[in-house]
N, C-alpha and C positions, 0 to 999 in steps of 0.2 A: 555673385558667388565666385570665389576664386577657385583655381584648380585644386588647391589644398583642402577646400571645404566639400568637395564632391564625394559622394559615396564611392567606396572602393579605393580611396587614396590611402597612402601610408598613415595619415593622421586618423582616418576612420578605422583602419585595421588596428592601430595602437589602442584606440578607445575600446574597441570590441575585445581586444586581448585583456585589457585592464578590467573590464566588466566581468569577463569570464573568470579571471583569477579571483576577483572579489566574491563572486557567486560560489566558486568552488570552496573558498575558505569558509564562507558562511555555512554551506551545506555539510562540509566535512565536520564542522563543530557540532552540528545537529546529530550526526551519525554516532558520535561517541557519548551522547547524553543517555543516561539510564532511562529505561521505559518505566513510566509511572506504575505503581502497584495496582491501581484501579484498572488501568488498561490491560495489564497482564491478567488480572482476574476475569475481566470481560472476555478476553480472547480465549481463556481456558473454558469458560462457560459456553462460548460459541462453538468451540471444538467439540465439547461434550454433546451438545445438541445435534451437531452435524453427525457425530459418530452414532448417536442413538437413532437418528433418522436413517442412516445407512444400514444399521442392524435391522431396523423394521422393514426396510425394503428387501433385504436378503433373506430374512426369516419372518415371513408374514404370520400373524397370529391366527389361531384357529377360531376366532370369534365368529366368523361367518359360518363355519361348519357347525358349531354348537348351536347357533341360532336356527339353522336349517333342521336340525334334529329335533327341536322342541315343537 
């Protein structure tokens, strides 16, 4: 192994920089892609279920009280 092949050398730093630039380019292109309609619909359904559960937790039903009265 020569001095130029050892980790931490300018050659290694240049390779890491190149890999980083290529990864940024790849992921930047993904960020501008539109979200598929099916995924948007699924996310909206999940938000609704989450909101419904939150409402149930803050406003418990009176089912237990009506059962006790019978």
